[in-house]
C-alpha positions, 0 to 999 in steps of 0.5 A: 232775346228776353222779352217781358209782358206785364199784365194788370186789369186795365193797363193804365196804372200798374202794368205801364209803371212796371214797363217803364221801370223795367225799361229804365233798369234795362237801359241802366244795365245795357240789357237788350230786352223787349218790354211791353204791357197789356191788360186783361180787360179792353175798356181802356184800349188806346188810352194813355196811362192814368195821369197819376201813373205818368206823374210818379214815373216822371218824378223818377225820371221815367216817361210813360206818357207815350204808352197806350193801353191794349188787351192781351192777345193769344199771340203774346203767350208765344211772342214773349218769354215772360208774361208777368201778372201784377196780381192773382186775379190777372194771373188766373185770367192769364192761365185761362187765356193762354193757348195750348201752344203758349211758350211764355213763363207765367208769374206774379211780378213780386215773385221776382223779389225775395221775401215778396213771393206770392204777393200782389202789387198794390193797386193804386187806382182808387187811392191818392198819389201816395198809392202810386208811390207805393206801386212805383216802389214795388215795380222798381224793386221787381224791375231791378231783380228781374233785370238782373235775372234776365241779364244772366 
């Protein structure tokens, strides 16, 4: 069964939004999939997503309020078939953290969207609600194409 771990820095904005978007798309398609998210940093461990992330997901009929931040673990690189970073810095960190026996495919989320390859998902942390709308649009576009790919 395919399994996907989304990774950003603190696991309270972008990666839980990506998790929620992919869960929703997998449910829509009837795709059996394991989805989770984590951060490369640990300072938000145990916290729910940012209120603005919860709000934008809710406006799009996705509930991420029950998610809790956690840090990436070495076992994640063997547990998940895909470990997907939301930006270049976190992808570089993941490459350094990956154990020698890692089996997960590493990529950037927007590598899964035609014409957006190599781009980072917008980080809305320091902005306003509009930034979270942009991030939601990016993660949902990627969720659609990623789910279609994993369905094959």
